[in-house]
C-alpha positions in Angstrom: 34.7 29.3 -58.5 31.2 28.1 -59.7 29.8 29.8 -62.8 27.0 32.3 -62.4 23.6 30.6 -62.3 22.1 33.2 -64.7 24.8 32.8 -67.3 23.1 32.0 -70.6 19.6 32.8 -69.5 17.5 34.4 -72.3 16.5 37.4 -70.2 15.3 39.8 -72.9 13.1 37.4 -74.9 11.5 36.1 -71.7 10.7 39.5 -70.4 9.3 40.7 -73.8 7.1 37.5 -73.9 5.7 38.2 -70.4 5.0 41.8 -71.3 3.2 41.0 -74.5 1.2 38.2 -72.8 0.1 40.4 -69.9 -1.0 43.2 -72.3 -3.0 41.0 -74.6 -4.6 39.0 -71.8 -5.6 42.2 -69.9 -7.2 43.7 -73.0 -9.2 40.4 -73.6 -10.3 40.2 -70.0 -11.6 43.7 -70.0 -13.2 43.7 -73.6 -14.5 40.1 -73.7 -15.1 39.2 -70.1 -17.2 36.1 -71.2 -14.1 34.3 -72.1 -12.5 34.8 -68.7 -13.6 31.5 -67.2 -11.1 29.6 -69.4 -8.9 32.1 -71.3 -7.0 33.5 -68.3 -6.2 30.1 -66.7 -5.2 28.6 -70.0 -2.8 31.4 -70.9 -1.3 31.4 -67.5 -0.9 27.6 -67.6 0.9 27.8 -71.0 3.2 30.6 -69.8 4.0 28.8 -66.5 4.8 25.5 -68.3 7.0 27.3 -70.7 9.0 28.9 -67.8 9.3 25.5 -66.1 10.7 24.0 -69.3 13.2 26.8 -69.8 14.3 26.6 -66.1 14.7 22.8 -66.2 16.8 23.0 -69.4 18.9 25.8 -68.0 19.6 23.8 -64.8 21.2 21.1 -66.9 24.1 23.5 -67.6 24.7 24.4 -64.0 26.7 22.7 -61.3 24.7 20.4 -58.9 25.1 22.8 -56.0 23.6 25.7 -58.0 21.1 23.6 -60.0 19.6 22.2 -56.8 18.5 25.6 -55.7 16.7 26.6 -59.0 15.2 23.2 -59.7 12.9 24.2 -56.8 11.7 27.1 -59.0 11.0 24.6 -61.8 8.9 22.4 -59.5 6.9 25.5 -58.4 6.2 26.4 -62.0 5.0 22.9 -62.8 2.6 22.9 -59.8 1.3 26.4 -60.7 0.8 25.3 -64.3 -1.2 22.2 -63.2 -3.4 24.3 -61.0 -4.2 26.8 -63.7 -4.7 24.0 -66.2 -7.4 22.5 -63.9 -9.0 25.9 -63.6 -9.1 26.3 -67.4 -10.7 22.9 -67.9 -13.3 23.5 -65.2 -13.8 27.1 -66.4 -13.2 28.3 -62.8 -11.4 31.4 -64.0 -8.3 33.1 -62.6 -10.2 34.1 -59.5 -12.6 31.3 -58.6 -15.3 31.9 -55.9 -14.7 28.6 -54.2 -11.9 26.1 -53.7 -11.5 23.2 -56.0 -9.1 20.5 -57.3 -6.7 23.1 -58.6 -6.0 24.3 -55.1 -4.2 21.0 -54.3 -1.5 22.0 -56.7 -1.4 25.7 -55.9 -1.3 25.1 -52.1 1.7 22.7 -52.5 3.8 25.5 -54.0 4.2 27.2 -50.6 6.5 24.7 -48.9 8.6 24.4 -52.1 9.0 28.2 -52.2 10.2 28.1 -48.6 12.7 25.4 -49.6 13.9 27.6 -52.4 14.7 30.4 -50.0 16.4 28.1 -47.5 18.6 26.6 -50.2 19.5 30.0 -51.6 20.5 31.2 -48.1 22.5 28.1 -47.3 24.4 28.0 -50.6 25.2 31.7 -50.2 26.9 30.9 -46.9 25.3 33.8 -45.1 23.9 33.8 -41.6 20.6 35.2 -40.4 21.1 38.2 -38.2 18.8 39.4 -35.5 18.2 42.7 -37.3 17.0 40.8 -40.4 14.6 38.7 -38.3 13.2 41.8 -36.7 12.7 43.5 -40.2 10.9 40.4 -41.4 8.8 40.2 -38.2 7.7 43.8 -38.6 6.8 43.3 -42.2 4.9 40.1 -41.4 2.8 41.7 -38.7 2.1 44.7 -40.9 0.9 42.4 -43.6 -1.2 40.6 -41.0 -2.9 43.8 -40.1 -3.8 44.4 -43.8 -5.1 40.8 -43.9 -7.3 41.5 -40.9 -8.7 44.5 -42.8 -9.1 42.5 -46.0 -11.1 39.5 -44.6 -14.3 41.5 -43.8 -14.3 42.8 -47.4 -14.4 39.3 -48.8 -17.7 38.4 -47.0 -20.5 37.4 -49.3 -24.0 39.0 -49.5 -25.6 39.5 -46.1 -22.3 38.8 -44.4 -22.2 35.1 -45.5 -18.7 33.6 -44.8 -16.4 33.2 -47.8 -14.2 30.3 -48.6 -11.3 30.5 -46.0 -8.8 28.9 -48.4 -9.1 31.7 -50.9 -9.8 34.6 -48.6 -7.5 33.8 -45.6 -5.0 31.0 -46.4 -3.6 32.2 -49.7 -3.1 35.8 -48.5 -1.5 34.6 -45.3 0.9 32.3 -47.1 1.9 35.1 -49.5 2.5 37.4 -46.4 4.7 34.7 -44.9 6.6 34.3 -48.1 7.2 38.0 -48.2 8.7 37.9 -44.7 10.8 34.8 -45.7 12.0 36.7 -48.8 13.1 39.6 -46.7 15.1 37.2 -44.4 16.7 35.7 -47.5 17.6 39.1 -48.8 19.4 39.9 -45.6 21.1 36.5 -45.1 22.7 36.1 -48.5 26.1 37.6 -49.5 26.1 41.1 -51.2 26.8 39.7 -54.6 23.7 37.5 -54.4 21.3 40.2 -53.1 20.2 41.2 -56.5 18.8 37.7 -57.0 17.2 37.7 -53.6 15.7 41.2 -54.3 14.0 40.0 -57.5 12.7 37.0 -55.5 11.3 39.3 -52.9 9.6 41.4 -55.6 8.1 38.1 -56.9 6.6 37.3 -53.5 5.2 40.9 -53.4 3.5 40.3 -56.8 2.1 37.0 -55.4 0.6 39.0 -52.5 -1.1 41.3 -55.0 -2.5 38.3 -56.9 -3.8 36.6 -53.7 -5.4 39.9 -52.5 -7.1 40.3 -55.8 -8.3 36.8 -55.7 -9.7 37.2 -52.2 -11.6 40.3 -53.1 -13.0 38.6 -56.2 -14.6 35.8 -54.1 -17.4 38.1 -52.9 -17.4 40.5 -55.9 -16.1 38.9 -59.2 -15.1 41.5 -61.8 -13.1 41.6 -65.0 -10.8 44.3 -63.5 -9.8 42.0 -60.7 -9.2 39.3 -63.2 -6.9 41.6 -65.2 -5.1 42.7 -62.0 -4.6 39.1 -60.9 -3.2 37.9 -64.2 -0.9 40.8 -64.6 0.5 40.4 -61.1 0.9 36.7 -61.6 2.9 37.2 -64.8 4.9 39.9 -62.9 5.7 37.3 -60.3 7.0 34.8 -62.9 9.0 37.6 -64.6 10.6 38.5 -61.2 11.5 34.9 -60.5 13.2 34.6 -63.9 15.1 37.8 -63.2 16.2 36.3 -59.9 17.6 33.3 -61.7 19.3 35.6 -64.3 20.9 37.8 -61.6 22.2 34.9 -59.4 26.0 34.8 -59.5 26.1 31.4 -57.9 27.6 30.4 -54.5 30.1 32.8 -52.9 33.8 32.4 -53.9 36.7 31.5 -51.6 37.4 34.2 -49.1 34.2 36.1 -49.7 32.6 37.2 -46.5 29.0 38.0 -45.7 28.1 41.7 -45.8 26.3 43.8 -43.3 22.6 44.2 -42.7 21.0 45.7 -45.9 19.2 49.0 -45.5 16.4 47.7 -47.8 15.0 45.5 -45.0 14.7 48.5 -42.6 13.1 50.6 -45.3 10.5 48.0 -46.3 9.6 47.1 -42.7 9.3 50.7 -41.6 7.3 51.7 -44.7 4.9 48.8 -44.2 4.6 49.6 -40.5 3.9 53.3 -40.8 1.8 52.8 -43.9 -0.5 50.4 -42.0 -0.7 52.8 -39.1 -1.7 55.7 -41.4 -4.2 53.5 -43.2 -5.8 52.5 -39.8 -6.0 56.1 -38.8 -7.7 57.0 -42.1 -10.3 54.3 -41.6 -10.9 55.4 -38.0 -11.4 58.9 -39.2 -13.9 57.6 -41.8 -15.9 55.9 -39.1 -14.7 52.4 -39.4 -14.5 50.7 -35.9 -11.2 49.2 -34.7 -11.6 45.5 -33.8 -9.9 43.9 -30.8 -7.7 41.6 -32.9 -6.6 44.5 -35.0 -5.7 46.6 -31.9 -3.7 43.7 -30.5 -1.8 43.2 -33.8 -1.1 46.9 -34.1 0.3 46.8 -30.5 2.6 43.9 -31.4 3.6 45.8 -34.6 4.5 48.9 -32.6 6.5 46.9 -30.1 8.5 45.2 -32.8 9.1 48.5 -34.6 10.3 50.0 -31.3 12.7 47.0 -30.8 14.0 47.4 -34.3 14.7 51.0 -33.6 16.6 50.1 -30.5 18.7 47.6 -32.4 19.3 50.2 -35.1 20.5 52.7 -32.4 22.8 50.0 -31.0 24.2 49.3 -34.4 24.9 53.0 -34.9 26.7 53.2 -31.6 28.8 50.1 -32.5 29.8 51.6 -35.8 30.7 54.8 -34.1 33.0 52.8 -31.7 34.6 51.1 -34.7 35.3 54.4 -36.3 36.8 55.7 -33.1 38.9 52.5 -32.7 40.2 52.8 -36.2 41.2 56.4 -35.5 42.9 55.2 -32.3 44.9 52.7 -34.4 46.0 55.4 -36.7 47.1 57.6 -33.8 49.0 54.8 -32.3 50.8 54.2 -35.7 51.7 57.9 -36.0 52.5 58.9 -32.4 53.8 55.8 -30.6 57.4 56.0 -29.9 59.2 52.7 -30.1 62.7 51.3 -30.6 61.4 48.9 -33.2 58.3 49.0 -35.4 57.2 46.0 -37.3 54.3 45.7 -39.8 52.9 42.2 -40.1 50.4 40.8 -42.5 47.5 38.5 -41.4 49.8 35.5 -41.6 52.3 36.9 -39.2 55.0 37.7 -41.9 57.0 40.9 -41.7 56.1 43.3 -44.5 58.1 46.3 -43.2 60.4 47.0 -40.3 62.2 50.0 -38.9 64.4 50.6 -35.8 65.3 53.9 -34.1 69.0 53.0 -34.2 71.0 50.2 -35.9 72.3 49.0 -32.5 68.8 48.4 -31.2 67.6 45.8 -33.7 70.9 44.5 -35.2 69.0 43.6 -38.3 68.6 45.1 -41.7 65.0 45.5 -43.0 65.7 43.0 -45.7 66.6 40.4 -43.1 63.1 40.5 -41.6 60.8 41.3 -44.5 59.0 38.3 -46.0 59.8 36.1 -43.0 57.5 35.1 -40.1 58.2 37.1 -36.9 57.8 33.8 -35.0 61.1 32.6 -36.4 63.0 35.3 -34.5 61.2 34.8 -31.2 62.6 32.6 -28.4 60.6 29.3 -28.1 59.7 30.0 -24.5 58.2 33.4 -25.4 55.7 32.1 -28.1 52.8 32.6 -25.8 53.8 36.2 -25.1 54.1 36.7 -28.8 50.5 35.4 -29.1 49.5 38.0 -26.5 51.4 40.7 -28.1 49.7 40.1 -31.5 46.3 39.9 -29.9 44.9 43.4 -29.2 42.4 42.0 -26.7 44.7 39.7 -24.8 45.4 40.2 -21.1 48.1 42.9 -20.8 49.7 43.6 -17.4 51.4 46.6 -16.1 54.1 47.3 -13.6 51.4 48.0 -11.0 49.8 44.6 -11.3 47.4 42.6 -13.3 49.9 40.1 -14.7 53.2 40.5 -16.6 53.5 42.6 -19.7 54.4 40.8 -23.0 58.2 40.5 -23.3 59.8 38.9 -26.2 63.4 37.7 -26.7 64.3 38.3 -30.3 67.4 36.8 -32.0 69.7 39.2 -33.7 71.9 38.7 -36.7 74.8 37.7 -34.4 72.6 35.0 -32.7 72.3 36.8 -29.4 69.0 37.3 -27.7 67.7 40.7 -27.0 64.6 41.5 -24.8 61.8 43.8 -26.0 58.6 44.9 -24.4 55.4 45.0 -26.6 53.9 48.4 -26.3 50.7 47.4 -28.1 49.5 46.3 -31.5 47.6 48.4 -34.0 45.8 47.5 -37.2 47.7 47.9 -40.5 44.5 48.4 -42.5 45.0 51.1 -45.1 48.8 51.3 -44.8 50.5 51.4 -48.2 52.9 48.7 -47.2 50.1 46.1 -47.1 48.9 45.9 -50.7 47.7 42.3 -51.0 44.0 42.4 -50.5 43.8 38.6 -50.4 46.0 38.5 -47.3 43.7 40.8 -45.3 44.5 43.3 -42.5 47.6 42.7 -40.4 49.1 44.5 -37.3 51.6 47.2 -36.5 53.7 46.0 -33.6 55.7 48.4 -31.5 58.6 47.0 -29.5 60.7 48.8 -26.8 64.2 47.6 -26.0 64.4 46.7 -22.3 67.9 45.1 -22.2 69.7 46.4 -19.2 66.6 47.2 -17.3 66.7 45.4 -14.0 62.9 45.7 -13.4 62.2 43.6 -16.5 64.2 40.6 -15.2 62.6 41.0 -11.7 59.1 41.0 -13.2 59.9 37.9 -15.3 61.2 36.1 -12.3 58.1 37.0 -10.3 55.9 35.2 -12.8 58.2 32.3 -13.7 58.8 28.9 -12.0 62.4 28.7 -10.9 62.8 25.1 -11.8 61.1 24.6 -15.2 61.1 28.1 -16.5 57.4 27.9 -17.1 54.9 30.5 -15.9 54.0 30.0 -12.2 50.7 30.1 -10.3 50.6 33.9 -10.2 51.0 34.2 -13.9 48.4 31.5 -14.5 45.9 33.3 -12.2 46.3 36.5 -14.1 45.8 34.7 -17.4 42.7 32.9 -16.1 41.2 36.2 -15.0 41.7 37.6 -18.4 40.4 34.5 -20.1 37.3 34.6 -17.9 36.7 38.2 -19.0 37.1 37.3 -22.7 34.7 34.3 -22.2 32.1 36.9 -21.2 32.6 38.4 -24.7 32.0 35.0 -26.4 35.5 33.8 -26.8 35.7 30.2 -25.5 38.5 29.0 -23.3 39.3 25.8 -21.4 41.5 24.8 -18.5 43.6 21.6 -18.0 44.9 20.5 -14.7 47.7 17.8 -14.9 49.1 15.6 -12.1 51.9 13.2 -12.6 51.3 9.5 -11.7 54.3 7.9 -10.0 56.2 11.1 -9.2 56.3 10.4 -5.4 58.0 7.1 -6.0 60.7 8.8 -8.0 61.3 11.4 -5.3 61.3 8.8 -2.5 63.5 6.2 -4.2 65.7 8.0 -6.6 66.0 11.3 -4.8 64.9 14.9 -5.3 67.4 15.5 -8.1 65.9 12.8 -10.2 62.5 14.3 -9.4 63.6 17.7 -10.5 65.0 16.2 -13.8 61.7 14.5 -14.4 59.7 17.8 -13.9 62.0 19.6 -16.3 61.6 16.8 -18.8 57.7 17.0 -18.5 57.8 20.8 -18.9 59.7 20.3 -22.2 57.1 17.8 -23.3 54.3 20.2 -22.5 55.9 23.1 -24.3 56.3 20.9 -27.4 52.7 19.6 -27.3 50.7 22.9 -26.9 50.0 25.6 -29.5 51.5 29.1 -29.5 48.4 30.6 -27.9 48.2 28.0 -25.1 49.7 28.9 -21.7 51.6 26.1 -19.8 52.2 26.7 -16.1 53.5 24.8 -13.1 51.4 25.1 -10.0 53.9 23.4 -7.7 55.1 19.9 -6.9 54.1 17.6 -9.8 51.0 19.7 -10.8 50.9 21.5 -14.1 48.2 23.5 -15.8 47.4 24.5 -19.4 45.1 27.4 -20.4 43.7 26.7 -23.9 41.9 29.5 -25.9 39.4 27.3 -27.5 36.5 24.9 -27.1 36.3 22.0 -24.6 36.6 19.5 -27.5 39.9 21.2 -28.5 41.1 21.1 -24.9 40.2 17.4 -24.5 42.0 16.5 -27.8 45.1 18.3 -26.5 44.9 16.6 -23.1 44.7 13.2 -24.7 47.8 13.9 -26.8 49.6 15.0 -23.7 48.6 11.9 -21.7 49.7 9.7 -24.6 53.1 11.5 -24.8 53.7 11.3 -21.1 53.4 7.5 -21.2 56.7 7.5 -23.0 58.5 9.5 -20.3 61.0 7.5 -18.3 62.7 8.7 -15.1 66.0 7.0 -14.2 68.0 7.1 -11.0 71.7 8.1 -11.6 74.7 7.8 -9.4 75.9 5.0 -7.2 73.1 4.8 -4.7 70.9 1.9 -3.9 68.5 2.9 -6.7 71.1 3.3 -9.4 69.9 2.1 -12.7 66.3 1.8 -11.7 63.9 3.1 -14.4 60.5 4.4 -13.3 57.3 4.4 -15.3 55.6 7.8 -15.1 52.3 8.9 -16.5 49.9 11.8 -16.2 46.2 12.3 -15.3 44.4 15.3 -16.6 41.1 17.0 -15.6 39.6 19.4 -18.1 36.9 22.1 -17.7 35.5 24.9 -19.9 35.8 28.4 -18.5 32.4 29.9 -17.6 32.3 33.7 -17.4 29.8 33.4 -14.5 32.3 31.4 -12.4 35.2 32.8 -10.3 38.7 31.6 -11.2 38.8 29.6 -8.0 35.6 27.8 -9.1 37.2 26.9 -12.4 40.2 25.5 -10.7 38.0 23.5 -8.4 36.0 22.0 -11.3 39.2 21.0 -13.0 40.4 19.4 -9.7 37.1 17.5 -9.5 37.8 16.2 -13.0 41.4 15.3 -12.1 40.2 13.3 -9.1 37.8 11.5 -11.3 40.7 10.6 -13.7 42.7 9.4 -10.8 39.8 7.3 -9.5 39.3 5.8 -13.0 42.7 4.2 -13.1 45.0 7.2 -13.7 46.8 8.0 -17.0 43.5 9.3 -18.5 41.5 12.4 -19.2 38.2 13.3 -17.6 36.1 16.4 -18.0 34.5 18.3 -15.2 31.1 17.9 -16.7 31.5 14.1 -16.8 32.8 13.9 -13.2 30.0 16.2 -11.9 27.4 14.3 -13.9 28.6 11.1 -12.3 28.3 12.6 -8.9 24.9 14.1 -9.7 23.7 10.8 -11.2 24.5 9.0 -7.9 22.9 11.7 -5.9 19.8 11.6 -8.0 19.6 7.8 -7.6 20.0 8.0 -3.8 17.3 10.7 -3.7 15.0 8.5 -5.7 15.7 5.4 -3.5 15.6 7.2 -0.1 11.8 7.1 0.5 11.7 3.4 -0.2 14.7 2.8 2.1 12.8 4.5 4.9 9.7 2.5 4.2 11.5 -0.9 4.0 14.0 -0.1 6.8 17.2 -0.5 4.8 19.0 1.3 7.7 20.8 -0.1 10.6 22.4 1.3 13.8 26.0 0.8 15.0 27.5 2.1 18.2 30.9 3.4 19.1 32.2 3.5 22.7 32.9 6.6 24.7 35.3 5.9 27.6 36.0 7.6 30.9 39.6 8.1 31.8 39.1 8.2 35.6 36.4 5.4 35.5 38.6 3.2 33.2 35.5 1.9 31.5 33.0 2.6 28.7 30.5 5.2 29.9 28.6 5.9 26.7 27.8 4.8 23.2 27.4 7.1 20.2 24.6 5.9 17.8 25.5 6.0 14.2 23.1 5.2 11.3 24.1 3.3 8.2 22.3 2.8 4.9 22.7 -0.6 3.3 21.7 0.1 -0.4 20.8 -3.1 -2.3 22.9 -2.1 -5.3 25.3 0.6 -4.2 26.4 -1.0 -0.9 26.9 0.9 2.3 26.2 4.7 1.7 28.2 7.0 4.0 26.2 9.1 6.4 27.8 12.3 5.2 26.1 11.5 1.9 22.6 10.6 2.7 22.0 12.8 5.8 22.4 16.0 3.8 20.3 14.4 1.1 17.5 13.6 3.5 17.6 17.2 4.7 17.4 18.5 1.2 14.5 16.1 0.3 12.5 16.9 3.4 12.9 13.3 4.8 15.2 14.1 7.7 12.4 14.1 10.3 11.1 10.6 9.4 14.7 9.3 9.4 15.4 10.9 12.8 12.3 9.4 14.2 13.4 5.9 13.1 16.8 6.5 14.6 15.3 7.7 17.9 13.1 4.6 18.1 15.8 2.1 17.3 18.5 3.6 19.4 16.3 4.0 22.5 15.1 0.4 22.2 18.7 -0.9 22.0 19.7 1.4 24.9 16.7 0.1 27.0 17.8 -3.5 26.3 21.3 -2.7 27.6 19.8 -0.9 30.7 17.6 -3.9 31.4 20.7 -6.2 31.2 22.5 -4.2 33.9 24.9 -2.1 31.8 25.1 1.4 33.1 25.9 3.3 29.9 24.4 6.4 28.2 23.4 6.5 24.6 24.0 9.6 22.4 22.1 10.4 19.2 23.0 13.0 16.6 20.2 15.4 15.9 19.8 17.3 12.7 19.3 21.1 12.9 16.4 20.7 10.5 14.6 18.4 13.0 15.1 21.0 15.7 13.9 23.8 13.4 10.8 21.7 12.6 9.6 22.2 16.2 8.7 18.6 16.8 12.0 17.3 18.3 10.8 17.4 21.9 7.6 15.5 21.3 9.4 12.9 19.1 12.0 12.3 21.8 9.4 12.0 24.5 7.5 9.5 22.4 10.6 7.4 21.7 11.6 7.3 25.4 8.1 6.3 26.4 7.8 3.5 23.9 11.2 2.1 24.7 10.9 2.6 28.5 14.3 4.3 28.7 15.0 6.8 31.5 15.5 10.3 29.9 18.8 10.8 31.8 20.3 7.9 29.8 19.8 9.7 26.5 22.3 12.3 25.1 21.2 14.5 22.2 24.1 15.8 20.1 23.5 19.0 18.1 26.0 20.6 15.8 27.5 23.9 16.6 25.7 25.6 13.7 22.7 25.7 16.0 24.5 28.4 17.9 24.5 30.6 14.8 20.7 30.3 14.4 19.8 30.2 18.1 16.4 31.8 17.9 14.2 32.0 21.0 12.1 29.1 19.9 15.1 26.8 19.4 16.4 27.8 22.8 13.0 27.0 24.3 12.9 23.6 22.6 16.4 22.8 24.0 15.4 23.9 27.5 12.3 21.6 27.2 14.5 18.6 26.4 16.8 19.4 29.3 13.8 19.7 31.7 12.7 16.3 30.5 16.0 14.9 31.8 17.9 14.5 28.5 21.5 15.5 28.3 22.5 18.0 25.6 25.8 17.9 23.8 27.5 20.1 21.2 29.0 17.9 18.5 32.1 18.6 16.3 33.0 21.7 18.3 35.5 23.8 16.4 34.7 22.6 12.9 32.4 25.4 12.0 31.8 29.0 13.2 31.0 28.8 16.9 29.6 31.6 19.0 31.0 31.4 22.5 28.2 33.7 23.8 25.5 31.3 22.7 27.6 28.4 24.1 27.2 30.0 27.6 23.5 30.6 27.0 22.3 27.3 25.6 21.5 24.5 28.1 24.2 22.1 27.0 26.2 19.9 29.3 28.8 18.2 27.1 31.3 19.6 24.5 32.6 17.2 21.9 35.9 18.4 20.5 36.3 17.8 16.7 38.8 15.2 15.6 40.8 17.7 13.7 42.1 19.1 17.0 43.4 15.7 18.1 44.8 14.5 14.8 48.2 16.4 15.0 48.4 16.9 18.7 51.6 14.8 18.9 53.5 16.7 16.2 52.0 20.2 16.3 52.6 22.2 19.4 50.1 24.8 18.3 47.5 22.1 18.0 48.2 20.8 21.4 47.8 24.4 22.8 44.4 24.6 21.1 43.3 21.4 22.7 44.4 22.6 26.1 42.4 25.8 25.4 39.2 24.0 24.6 39.6 21.7 27.7 40.1 24.8 29.9 37.1 26.5 28.2 34.9 23.5 29.0 36.0 23.3 32.6 35.4 27.0 33.2 31.9 26.7 31.7 31.1 23.6 33.7 30.9 21.4 30.6 32.3 17.8 30.2 34.6 17.7 27.2 34.8 14.6 25.0 37.8 14.3 22.6 36.8 12.6 19.3 39.1 10.8 16.9 41.6 9.3 19.4 43.6 6.7 17.4 47.0 6.4 19.1 48.3 5.8 22.6 50.4 9.0 22.2 47.2 11.0 21.7 45.7 9.3 24.7 48.6 10.2 26.9 48.8 13.9 25.8 45.0 14.3 26.3 45.2 12.6 29.7 48.1 14.9 30.7 46.0 18.0 29.8 43.0 16.9 31.9 40.7 15.4 29.3 38.3 12.9 31.1 36.3 11.5 28.2 37.5 10.1 24.9 36.2 8.4 21.8 38.0 7.0 18.7 39.4 4.0 16.9 41.8 3.3 19.7 38.9 2.2 22.0 36.8 0.4 19.5 35.1 0.4 16.1 31.4 1.0 15.7 29.6 -2.3 16.2 26.0 -3.4 15.9 23.6 -3.8 19.0 24.1 -7.6 19.2 27.8 -7.2 19.8 27.5 -4.5 22.5 27.3 -6.8 25.6 30.5 -8.6 24.6 32.3 -5.2 23.9 31.2 -3.7 27.2 32.2 -6.8 29.2 35.6 -7.4 27.5 36.7 -3.8 27.7 40.1 -3.5 29.5 41.7 -0.1 30.1 45.1 -1.7 30.9 45.5 -2.9 27.4 46.0 0.7 26.2 48.7 1.6 28.7 50.7 -1.6 28.7 51.7 -1.5 25.0 54.5 0.6 23.6 53.4 3.5 21.5 55.1 2.4 18.3 53.7 -1.0 18.3 50.2 0.1 18.9 50.2 3.1 16.6 51.0 1.0 13.6 48.1 -1.3 14.2 45.6 1.4 15.0 46.5 3.5 11.9 46.0 0.4 9.8 42.5 -0.1 11.3 41.7 3.6 10.7 42.7 3.4 7.0 40.7 0.2 6.5 37.7 1.9 8.1 
């Protein structure tokens, strides 16, 4: 521990010297005022230089950490001495009437004094509380009101303005220093508050000196000179007493105390004193200026806020008292089979059991040993919960499992106990080591033989690995989210094994199960006692980490490095016998946000996991980084979209729509593509929504309408009888200009309206206002054909489907995807086809990729189809060749198996 800063300081001689100097100088100034021009500054300069020399010599005996704080005081003394020396030489007096060279030195002491306070606070290790800041703010505003009342008194004859440096700046600086001194007093540790208190008194003496000097500017007097010199010497004396009372930096284990009552008393006294003074001046006939009224209003608001905080502190202290009483009642009244008293390090200091058969230990077997040594390794997380009074605690009725611990007895057998709940051991006679701190009283209830215990454990445990399962994890995540709202950070890791599918497919499920058990053991060994490892299913694991994101990332990196050493081997005499598989893990990490639902937390971790997979696997990625990457791309696309529209970086491609009965291509769906100069082809799903958000969808749609109608008109002129469909954004329809834009595009291209199909999404049916219905009716009256696109993907309203003037229903590709394997899916497809026929609508099946899908749709009466089976999207120049070369027979002459393989390959490539 560092020696006290004040050790060896000559306190008594210094104080006697100050007292004698102040008395002699005051008598001289009052009796012989003619000498005041040089005598006061000269004496103050000599006294200040003497203090600077004493402090500088004293700092040589201190440690560097302590000396650095008080050397600032020596620097202040030197600057003050130089200022008064200049005033003595120029005979300006203690209270000059105008600023001069001396003020360069005096004004420089302000920042150094602030530095002294900052160093004192930092070396004390305290922290500035909100209550202390409010106390200082109240005091500062109150002093500001006094300063506003002081300034008019410093005006010269006939209201001439006085020197602002002497009448405003110096008093304002002293007021700020008083507020800073109050903050310092509240921020330091209790053993250092005596030093901070003397320093605060010194700043108060400085305020008296500055106020006397300001008044002397307009009315010099020997009395004000005596007041200023006495207050100045009092300031020096207080500063030396602060040095003498300083015990040095806090020792090991010393904690900061509570908010001192002195700050409240000082701030309230100043606040109410100023208000009473203002009331007195108002009663005497002095007017209240606007600035003063505003400052008083701020003062009252701050005082009211401090009162509310004080009331909140009182309520919190009351809750603490009640909580302590509850701990005591728990200690006295809780009935338990085993009671264990632990110190802050988790060591048993006392133990008792209701019967010898329950614990199978003697007290001396437990005392002095960590309870952790007796707990089953798989129950370490439950031990952490049992020892944490605020941890999630389930019940038989739900909310997660209760903490159950398997404890090893003297005979080596494991016995299961339920933790009833911990209580603080503060004040118990068994805990006598003050350096250890408060521990806990843990009550354990024997549950061996209770069937419900085992059933509850199984309900929250993964059958294969023995880890907590998804239900247990969800309960823990909910609790961690609640604790995050109270300021306790937590993070979530989502892990997926790389290469696990190959182990299962080649070596078999037994080898896969062995690998999962091996990974579970690695995870148990890698995490801390307070971390929760769970298996979500398949090869997915999760870890809940009570700690910051940096801690979680560090743990994730250690897990990834450890999993690189895992090797899965195929046993037995099969074709894969002896094969060794390399397995690794990818991890996504996210911090828990109290404002997010648990599902959102898991989704963010999954985003990070996908980013880790995309970046080459066997790595760690955070959700923030993954989301930032996506947001960065989106921001760039939003920035480049206007220029892409202006420079026409878009192009159109067309996909065929075939008629089953006609055996030919009847229509073409227009699809827009964005060829970005740096990012390549941007998917429509990405930039269409972006254009809608940025308010650019209408210009983009106008470009698409113009280009698609011109290409369609060229095909029509060449003798191809096909219709062209264009996807229409809901935002364009809501803008109210779709009908005029369509009419303009048709007129410019010379395309007959009945050759154009406008595809709208089914979300229009949820927002089918009268105006939108009117616009759709106008388009139909023009001769355009209306179609509902992606029917079944969203939330359709069948009532609006019957009302709206649509003629075509395009069934979403999700209906068709599993039609060959899923009978329920096939039934849904038949239902949609029947619905369209009954409503008089043509139904188009999207996403047809195999001959099997083609045949099943044909059997169910589907007349129109679109998908990879019939052709990829192609540009306008290739359309004549595609339309001419189309042969329906090629789709029915080939066997399903041969064609499916090729088509699926094309689909994956696309």
